[in-house]
DSSP file (Angstrom, degrees, kcal/mol; ACC not computed):
  #  RESIDUE AA STRUCTURE BP1 BP2  ACC     N-H-->O    O-->H-N    N-H-->O    O-->H-N    TCO  KAPPA ALPHA  PHI   PSI    X-CA   Y-CA   Z-CA
    1    1 A M     >        0   0    0      0, 0.0     4,-1.9     0, 0.0     5,-0.1   0.000 360.0 360.0 360.0 -36.8   42.6   89.4  101.5
    2    2 A K  H  >  +     0   0    0      1,-0.2     4,-2.4     2,-0.2     5,-0.2   0.896 360.0  54.6 -60.4 -41.5   46.0   89.1   99.6
    3    3 A F  H  > S+     0   0    0      1,-0.2     4,-2.3     2,-0.2    -1,-0.2   0.884 106.5  49.4 -62.0 -40.9   45.7   92.8   98.7
    4    4 A I  H  > S+     0   0    0      2,-0.2     4,-2.1     1,-0.2    -1,-0.2   0.891 111.2  50.6 -65.6 -38.7   45.3   93.8  102.3
    5    5 A Y  H  X S+     0   0    0     -4,-1.9     4,-2.3     1,-0.2    -2,-0.2   0.932 111.0  48.3 -63.9 -43.9   48.3   91.7  103.3
    6    6 A V  H  X S+     0   0    0     -4,-2.4     4,-2.5     1,-0.2    -2,-0.2   0.896 111.1  49.7 -65.3 -41.7   50.5   93.2  100.6
    7    7 A M  H  X S+     0   0    0     -4,-2.3     4,-2.0     2,-0.2    -1,-0.2   0.863 111.2  48.8 -68.4 -34.5   49.5   96.8  101.5
    8    8 A V  H  X S+     0   0    0     -4,-2.1     4,-2.0     2,-0.2    -2,-0.2   0.897 112.5  49.9 -66.6 -41.6   50.3   96.2  105.2
    9    9 A L  H  X S+     0   0    0     -4,-2.3     4,-2.1     1,-0.2    -2,-0.2   0.939 113.7  44.1 -61.3 -49.2   53.7   94.7  104.2
   10   10 A F  H  X S+     0   0    0     -4,-2.5     4,-2.1     1,-0.2    -2,-0.2   0.878 114.2  48.7 -69.2 -36.8   54.6   97.6  101.9
   11   11 A S  H  X S+     0   0    0     -4,-2.0     4,-2.2     2,-0.2    -1,-0.2   0.849 110.2  51.2 -71.8 -35.1   53.4  100.3  104.4
   12   12 A S  H  X S+     0   0    0     -4,-2.0     4,-1.5     2,-0.2    -2,-0.2   0.905 110.9  50.1 -66.9 -41.5   55.4   98.7  107.3
   13   13 A M  H  X S+     0   0    0     -4,-2.1     4,-0.5     1,-0.2    -2,-0.2   0.916 110.9  48.7 -61.6 -44.1   58.5   98.6  105.1
   14   14 A L  H >< S+     0   0    0     -4,-2.1     3,-0.8     1,-0.2    -2,-0.2   0.918 114.6  44.1 -62.9 -44.8   58.0  102.3  104.2
   15   15 A L  H 3< S+     0   0    0     -4,-2.2    64,-0.2     1,-0.2    -1,-0.2   0.724 107.5  60.6 -75.4 -18.3   57.6  103.3  107.8
   16   16 A A  H 3< S+     0   0    0     -4,-1.5    -1,-0.2    -5,-0.1    -2,-0.2   0.535  78.1 110.4 -85.8  -7.7   60.5  101.2  109.1
   17   17 A M  S << S-     0   0    0     -3,-0.8     2,-0.3    -4,-0.5    -3,-0.0  -0.393  75.9-111.1 -70.2 143.4   63.1  102.9  107.0
   18   18 A Q        -     0   0    0     83,-0.3    83,-2.3    -2,-0.1     2,-0.3  -0.578  38.9-168.1 -76.8 137.9   65.6  105.0  108.9
   19   19 A K  E     -AB  76 100A   0     57,-2.7    57,-2.5    81,-0.3    56,-0.5  -0.828  11.6-162.1-126.7 160.3   65.3  108.8  108.4
   20   20 A Q  E     -AB  74  99A   0     79,-2.6    79,-2.3    -2,-0.3     2,-0.7  -0.979  19.9-127.7-139.1 151.3   67.4  111.9  109.1
   21   21 A I  E     -AB  73  98A   0     52,-2.9    52,-2.2    -2,-0.3     2,-0.6  -0.886  21.3-148.6-102.0 120.4   66.5  115.6  109.3
   22   22 A I  E     +AB  72  97A   0     75,-3.3    75,-1.6    -2,-0.7    50,-0.2  -0.767  17.9 178.3 -92.3 126.4   68.9  117.8  107.2
   23   23 A L  E     -     0   0A   0     48,-2.7     2,-0.3    -2,-0.6    72,-0.2   0.743  59.4 -32.6 -98.7 -27.8   69.3  121.2  108.7
   24   24 A G  E     -A   71   0A   0     47,-1.3    47,-2.6     2,-0.0    -1,-0.4  -0.964  45.3-130.4-179.3 166.1   71.8  122.7  106.1
   25   25 A S  E     -A   70   0A   0     -2,-0.3     2,-0.4    45,-0.2    45,-0.2  -0.994  20.0-165.1-134.3 142.4   74.6  122.1  103.8
   26   26 A Y  E     -A   69   0A   0     43,-2.1    43,-3.1    -2,-0.4     6,-0.1  -0.974  22.4-153.4-132.0 137.4   77.9  124.1  103.6
   27   27 A S  S    S+     0   0    0     -2,-0.4     2,-0.6    41,-0.2    -1,-0.1   0.761  89.5  64.9 -78.7 -24.1   80.5  124.3  100.9
   28   28 A V  S >> S-     0   0    0      1,-0.1     4,-1.4    41,-0.1     3,-0.9  -0.899  76.9-148.0-100.9 120.6   83.1  125.3  103.6
   29   29 A E  H 3> S+     0   0    0     -2,-0.6     4,-2.2     1,-0.3     5,-0.2   0.839  96.4  56.0 -57.3 -40.4   83.7  122.5  106.1
   30   30 A S  H 3> S+     0   0    0      1,-0.2     4,-1.9     2,-0.2    -1,-0.3   0.802 104.8  54.8 -68.2 -29.1   84.5  124.9  109.1
   31   31 A N  H <> S+     0   0    0     -3,-0.9     4,-1.9     2,-0.2    -1,-0.2   0.905 108.3  48.8 -68.7 -40.9   81.0  126.6  108.5
   32   32 A G  H  X S+     0   0    0     -4,-1.4     4,-1.8     2,-0.2    -2,-0.2   0.914 110.5  50.0 -62.2 -42.8   79.4  123.2  108.8
   33   33 A L  H  X S+     0   0    0     -4,-2.2     4,-1.4     1,-0.2    -1,-0.2   0.879 110.9  50.1 -68.6 -36.2   81.3  122.4  112.0
   34   34 A N  H  X S+     0   0    0     -4,-1.9     4,-2.0     1,-0.2    -1,-0.2   0.858 106.8  54.6 -64.9 -35.7   80.2  125.8  113.5
   35   35 A A  H  X S+     0   0    0     -4,-1.9     4,-2.7     1,-0.2    -2,-0.2   0.880 104.7  54.5 -64.6 -39.5   76.7  125.0  112.5
   36   36 A V  H  X S+     0   0    0     -4,-1.8     4,-2.1     1,-0.2    -1,-0.2   0.889 108.2  49.0 -59.7 -41.6   76.9  121.7  114.5
   37   37 A K  H  X S+     0   0    0     -4,-1.4     4,-1.8     2,-0.2    -1,-0.2   0.892 110.6  50.8 -67.3 -40.2   78.0  123.7  117.6
   38   38 A T  H  X S+     0   0    0     -4,-2.0     4,-2.3     2,-0.2    -2,-0.2   0.942 110.4  48.9 -61.9 -48.9   75.1  126.2  117.1
   39   39 A V  H  X S+     0   0    0     -4,-2.7     4,-2.4     1,-0.2    -2,-0.2   0.901 109.7  52.6 -62.0 -39.4   72.5  123.3  116.9
   40   40 A E  H  X S+     0   0    0     -4,-2.1     4,-2.1     1,-0.2    -1,-0.2   0.882 108.9  49.4 -60.9 -38.8   74.0  121.7  120.0
   41   41 A K  H  X S+     0   0    0     -4,-1.8     4,-1.7     2,-0.2    -1,-0.2   0.889 109.9  51.4 -67.3 -39.1   73.6  124.9  121.9
   42   42 A Q  H  X S+     0   0    0     -4,-2.3     4,-1.4     2,-0.2    -2,-0.2   0.896 109.1  51.2 -61.6 -41.3   70.0  125.2  120.7
   43   43 A I  H  < S+     0   0    0     -4,-2.4     7,-0.4     1,-0.2     3,-0.4   0.928 108.8  50.2 -63.3 -45.1   69.3  121.7  121.9
   44   44 A E  H  < S+     0   0    0     -4,-2.1    -1,-0.2     1,-0.2    -2,-0.2   0.831 115.1  44.4 -62.8 -30.7   70.7  122.5  125.4
   45   45 A N  H  < S+     0   0    0     -4,-1.7     2,-0.7    -5,-0.1    -1,-0.2   0.678 103.0  69.5 -88.4 -17.4   68.6  125.6  125.6
   46   46 A D     X  -     0   0    0     -4,-1.4     4,-2.5    -3,-0.4     5,-0.2  -0.893  63.0-166.8-107.2 107.5   65.3  124.1  124.4
   47   47 A E  H  > S+     0   0    0     -2,-0.7     4,-2.4     1,-0.2     5,-0.2   0.882  88.0  52.2 -64.0 -39.7   63.9  121.6  126.9
   48   48 A T  H  > S+     0   0    0      1,-0.2     4,-2.2     2,-0.2    -1,-0.2   0.936 113.6  43.8 -62.2 -46.2   61.4  120.1  124.5
   49   49 A L  H  > S+     0   0    0      2,-0.2     4,-2.4     1,-0.2     5,-0.2   0.885 111.8  53.3 -62.8 -43.1   64.1  119.5  121.9
   50   50 A K  H  X S+     0   0    0     -4,-2.5     4,-2.3    -7,-0.4    -1,-0.2   0.910 110.3  47.5 -58.7 -45.1   66.5  118.2  124.5
   51   51 A M  H  X S+     0   0    0     -4,-2.4     4,-2.7     1,-0.2    -2,-0.2   0.903 112.3  49.6 -67.1 -43.0   63.9  115.7  125.7
   52   52 A L  H  X S+     0   0    0     -4,-2.2     4,-2.1     2,-0.2     6,-0.3   0.886 110.9  48.7 -62.2 -40.8   63.1  114.6  122.1
   53   53 A M  H  X>S+     0   0    0     -4,-2.4     5,-1.9     2,-0.2     4,-0.8   0.929 115.2  44.8 -66.4 -45.7   66.7  114.1  121.2
   54   54 A H  H ><5S+     0   0    0     -4,-2.3     3,-0.6    -5,-0.2    -2,-0.2   0.918 112.3  51.9 -64.5 -41.7   67.4  112.0  124.4
   55   55 A K  H 3<5S+     0   0    0     -4,-2.7    -2,-0.2     1,-0.2    -1,-0.2   0.902 118.7  36.0 -61.0 -41.7   64.2  110.0  124.0
   56   56 A N  H 3<5S-     0   0    0     -4,-2.1    -1,-0.2    -5,-0.2    -2,-0.2   0.461 104.1-125.9 -91.8  -2.6   65.0  109.0  120.4
   57   57 A S  T <<5 +     0   0    0     -4,-0.8    -3,-0.2    -3,-0.6     2,-0.1   0.854  54.2 162.6  54.8  36.4   68.8  108.7  120.9
   58   58 A A      < -     0   0    0     -5,-1.9     2,-0.3    -6,-0.3    17,-0.3  -0.425  20.3-163.6 -83.9 157.8   69.3  111.2  118.1
   59   59 A A  E     -C   74   0A   0     15,-2.5    15,-2.3    -2,-0.1     2,-0.5  -0.967  23.0-117.2-141.5 156.5   72.5  113.1  117.5
   60   60 A V  E     +C   73   0A   0     -2,-0.3     2,-0.3    13,-0.2    13,-0.2  -0.819  44.3 173.5 -91.4 132.8   73.7  116.1  115.5
   61   61 A M  E     -C   72   0A   0     11,-3.0    11,-2.8    -2,-0.5     2,-0.4  -0.949  28.8-143.6-138.0 157.0   76.2  115.2  112.9
   62   62 A S  E     -C   71   0A   0     -2,-0.3     2,-0.4     9,-0.2     9,-0.2  -0.991  23.2-179.3-119.3 133.0   78.1  116.6  110.0
   63   63 A T  E     -C   70   0A   0      7,-2.4     7,-3.5    -2,-0.4     2,-0.7  -0.985  28.0-126.3-132.5 139.0   78.8  114.5  107.0
   64   64 A V  E     +C   69   0A   0     -2,-0.4     2,-0.4     5,-0.2     5,-0.2  -0.808  34.6 172.9 -88.1 119.1   80.6  115.2  103.8
   65   65 A I  E >   -C   68   0A   0      3,-3.1     3,-1.7    -2,-0.7    39,-0.1  -0.971  68.2 -21.3-128.6 115.2   78.4  114.4  100.8
   66   66 A S  T 3  S-     0   0    0     -2,-0.4     3,-0.1     1,-0.3    -1,-0.1   0.842 128.2 -49.0  58.0  34.4   79.4  115.3   97.3
   67   67 A G  T 3  S+     0   0    0      1,-0.3     2,-0.3     0, 0.0    -1,-0.3   0.404 118.7 105.0  87.8  -3.2   81.8  117.9   98.5
   68   68 A Y  E <  S- C   0  65A   0     -3,-1.7    -3,-3.1   -40,-0.0     2,-0.8  -0.850  70.4-126.0-110.7 146.8   79.4  119.7  100.9
   69   69 A T  E     -AC  26  64A   0    -43,-3.1   -43,-2.1    -2,-0.3     2,-0.5  -0.836  29.6-159.3 -91.5 111.7   79.3  119.4  104.7
   70   70 A V  E     -AC  25  63A   0     -7,-3.5    -7,-2.4    -2,-0.8     2,-0.5  -0.821   5.7-152.9-100.3 122.6   75.8  118.4  105.6
   71   71 A V  E     +AC  24  62A   0    -47,-2.6   -48,-2.7    -2,-0.5   -47,-1.3  -0.809  29.9 161.0 -92.8 126.5   74.5  119.1  109.1
   72   72 A S  E     -AC  22  61A   0    -11,-2.8   -11,-3.0    -2,-0.5     2,-0.5  -0.963  39.8-134.0-146.1 164.0   71.8  116.6  110.1
   73   73 A V  E     -AC  21  60A   0    -52,-2.2   -52,-2.9    -2,-0.3     2,-0.3  -0.985  48.7-154.5-117.0 120.1   70.0  115.2  113.1
   74   74 A N  E     +AC  20  59A   0    -15,-2.3   -15,-2.5    -2,-0.5   -54,-0.1  -0.976  39.0  34.7-154.3 163.1   69.7  111.4  112.9
   75   75 A I  E     +     0   0A   0    -56,-0.5     2,-0.5    -2,-0.3   -55,-0.2   0.517  45.2 165.6-116.5 133.0   68.7  108.5  113.3
   76   76 A F  E     -A   19   0A   0    -57,-2.5   -57,-2.7    -3,-0.1    25,-0.1  -0.954  16.8-167.3-111.0 132.1   64.9  108.3  113.5
   77   77 A D        +     0   0    0     -2,-0.5     2,-0.3   -59,-0.2    -1,-0.1   0.620  70.0  22.7 -93.5 -16.5   63.4  104.8  113.1
   78   78 A S  S >> S-     0   0    0      1,-0.1     4,-1.6   -59,-0.1     3,-0.6  -0.964  72.4-118.0-147.5 164.1   59.8  105.9  112.6
   79   79 A Y  H 3> S+     0   0    0     -2,-0.3     4,-2.8   -64,-0.2    -1,-0.1   0.827 111.4  65.1 -70.8 -32.0   57.7  108.9  111.5
   80   80 A S  H 34 S+     0   0    0      1,-0.2    -1,-0.2     2,-0.2    -4,-0.0   0.726 110.0  37.2 -68.0 -20.0   56.1  109.0  114.9
   81   81 A S  H <> S+     0   0    0     -3,-0.6     4,-0.8     2,-0.1    -1,-0.2   0.724 118.0  50.9 -94.9 -29.8   59.5  109.9  116.4
   82   82 A L  H  X S+     0   0    0     -4,-1.6     4,-2.4     2,-0.1     3,-0.2   0.920 100.7  60.2 -75.7 -43.6   60.6  112.0  113.6
   83   83 A L  H  X S+     0   0    0     -4,-2.8     4,-2.6     1,-0.2     5,-0.2   0.876 103.1  48.5 -56.6 -47.3   57.6  114.4  113.3
   84   84 A P  H  > S+     0   0    0      0, 0.0     4,-1.8     0, 0.0    -1,-0.2   0.910 114.8  46.2 -61.6 -38.3   57.7  115.9  116.8
   85   85 A A  H  X S+     0   0    0     -4,-0.8     4,-2.5    -3,-0.2    -2,-0.2   0.881 111.7  52.3 -69.7 -37.2   61.4  116.6  116.4
   86   86 A M  H  X S+     0   0    0     -4,-2.4     4,-2.0     2,-0.2    -1,-0.2   0.910 106.3  53.9 -63.1 -43.4   60.8  118.0  113.0
   87   87 A K  H  X S+     0   0    0     -4,-2.6     4,-0.5     1,-0.2    -2,-0.2   0.903 112.3  43.1 -61.5 -41.4   58.1  120.4  114.3
   88   88 A V  H >< S+     0   0    0     -4,-1.8     3,-1.2     1,-0.2     4,-0.5   0.916 113.0  51.9 -75.3 -39.2   60.4  121.8  117.0
   89   89 A L  H >X S+     0   0    0     -4,-2.5     4,-3.2     1,-0.3     3,-1.2   0.801  96.0  69.3 -67.1 -26.1   63.4  122.2  114.6
   90   90 A K  H 3< S+     0   0    0     -4,-2.0    -1,-0.3     1,-0.2    -2,-0.2   0.805  89.6  64.7 -59.8 -28.6   61.3  124.0  112.1
   91   91 A N  T << S+     0   0    0     -3,-1.2    -1,-0.2    -4,-0.5    -2,-0.2   0.827 117.2  26.1 -60.5 -30.8   61.2  126.9  114.6
   92   92 A Y  T <4 S+     0   0    0     -3,-1.2     2,-0.4    -4,-0.5    -2,-0.2   0.752 133.3  34.5-101.0 -30.8   65.0  127.3  114.2
   93   93 A Y    ><  -     0   0    0     -4,-3.2     3,-1.7     1,-0.1    -1,-0.2  -0.815  61.1-179.0-129.7  89.8   65.4  125.9  110.6
   94   94 A G  T 3  S+     0   0    0     -2,-0.4    -1,-0.1     1,-0.3    -4,-0.1   0.775  84.3  49.5 -59.6 -29.0   62.4  126.8  108.4
   95   95 A D  T 3  S+     0   0    0    -72,-0.2    -1,-0.3     2,-0.0    -5,-0.1   0.153  78.6 134.0-103.1  19.9   64.0  124.9  105.4
   96   96 A A    <   -     0   0    0     -3,-1.7     2,-0.3   -10,-0.1   -73,-0.2  -0.363  32.2-177.1 -63.2 147.5   64.8  121.7  107.2
   97   97 A Y  E     -B   22   0A   0    -75,-1.6   -75,-3.3    -2,-0.0     2,-0.4  -0.900  23.1-110.5-145.2 171.9   63.8  118.5  105.3
   98   98 A V  E     +B   21   0A   0     -2,-0.3     2,-0.3   -77,-0.2   -77,-0.2  -0.871  31.5 169.1-114.2 135.5   63.9  114.8  105.7
   99   99 A L  E     -B   20   0A   0    -79,-2.3   -79,-2.6    -2,-0.4     4,-0.1  -0.921  39.8 -91.6-133.2 164.1   66.0  112.2  103.8
  100  100 A K  E     -B   19   0A   0     -2,-0.3   -81,-0.3   -81,-0.2   -83,-0.0  -0.385  54.7 -90.5 -71.0 157.5   66.7  108.5  104.2
  101  101 A Y  S    S+     0   0    0    -83,-2.3   -83,-0.3   -25,-0.1     2,-0.1  -0.971 106.4  30.4-114.1 129.8   69.6  107.4  106.3
  102  102 A P  S    S-     0   0    0      0, 0.0     2,-0.5     0, 0.0    -2,-0.1   0.650  84.8-149.5 -75.2 158.6   72.4  107.0  105.2
  103  103 A T        -     0   0    0     -2,-0.1     2,-0.1    -4,-0.1     3,-0.1  -0.836   5.2-147.1 -98.1 132.3   72.4  109.5  102.3
  104  104 A D        -     0   0    0     -2,-0.5   -39,-0.0     1,-0.2    -1,-0.0  -0.363  44.7 -66.6 -83.5 172.5   74.4  108.7   99.2
  105  105 A G        -     0   0    0      1,-0.1    -1,-0.2    -2,-0.1     3,-0.1  -0.314  38.8-140.2 -60.1 144.3   76.1  111.4   97.2
  106  106 A F  S    S+     0   0    0      1,-0.2     2,-0.5    -3,-0.1    -1,-0.1   0.834  88.6  42.6 -78.6 -32.0   73.6  113.7   95.4
  107  107 A F              0   0    0      1,-0.1    -1,-0.2     0, 0.0    -2,-0.1  -0.958 360.0 360.0-120.3 126.4   75.6  113.9   92.2
  108  108 A R              0   0    0     -2,-0.5    -1,-0.1    -3,-0.1    -2,-0.0   0.420 360.0 360.0-113.4 360.0   77.3  110.9   90.7
């Protein structure tokens, strides 16, 4: 019984972590800012993506991490909200991936 309780506790902690979808990283900040504008236009033109973004209160952001401008869609509180958005975004960004939110620098 204790084992089941511990497994449920750990799985709920894992699923409760905040996540973000990384769409790209750019060494030149202006390229990252242009990418944010492009993603926002894609969201406006794609009704499914627009609905998912509104439903999850997600936003497109650019953040400087370790000298790179990273374009991401965040914040997702669960995998059940993240996976449908990831599926639609994969149509535009085939190499998109998921990281925890907030992301620390990659190189220390």
